[in-house]
N, C-alpha and C positions, 0 to 999 in steps of 0.2 A: 569540546577537546582540551579545553585549559585546564580543567579538573582531572583530565587521565595524566596529562604531564606531573601535574602537583602529586595526584596522590597514586600514581602507579606502583608503590612497594604496597599498597592495600588489595590490590587486584589479585597475589596468588593466593593469600589466606582465604577470602572472598571466593574463589573459584574452589578448595578446596571443602568450604562450608557445604557449598551448591552441589558440587558431586557426590560430597560426602552423604549429603541427604535423599539426593536422586537415588545413588545406588543403595546404599542402606535401608530405606525408609519405601521406596516406590518398588524394589524392584526384591525389597524384602531378602536380603544377602546378610549372612552374620559379618560379623567385622573382626574377620582375621587378616592375618599379613599380608596375604595375597591382595586382597579388597582394600585394603588401604595403603599397600605399594601403588595400584592402578589409581587410586585416587588421586595419590601425591604425584603421582608420572602425568597422568592427563592434566591435573593443574599447570604443571612446569611447563609442559610445551605449549599450553595455551595462551600461558603469562606474559608480561610484553618482558624483552630484556633490554638490559642498558648498555649501551658501547660508548666508550669513551675514546676520543682520538684529539690529539693536538695539530693546533693552527697556528697562524702567526698570532694569533691576537690570545691565545691561552688556550687550556684545555676546554674542551665541548663534550656533551653529554648528547647521545643519542639515543632514544626509545624506539626499539623495532618492535613489531608484532609478529607470529608466524604466518598469518594468512591476508594480515595488512601490508599492503604495499609501499602506503605513502609513510613515512617517519616524524618523529616528533622530535624537534631539537629541544632542550631547554634552556 
């Protein structure tokens, strides 16, 4: 889990590559605007989100996922 906190910004491009390969190669769809928007939208929904909030000790960042109830503080 330590690596997810450090490299959370790389998960979105990684998901685009995975879903792009899956949709375009395995299901044999053409690379048109609709399929690319679907791939990017699905990757955006499943990628982690970074939220910031202010505490007495300063600004804290929290990494949250769509289906994961546990959040990671940086």
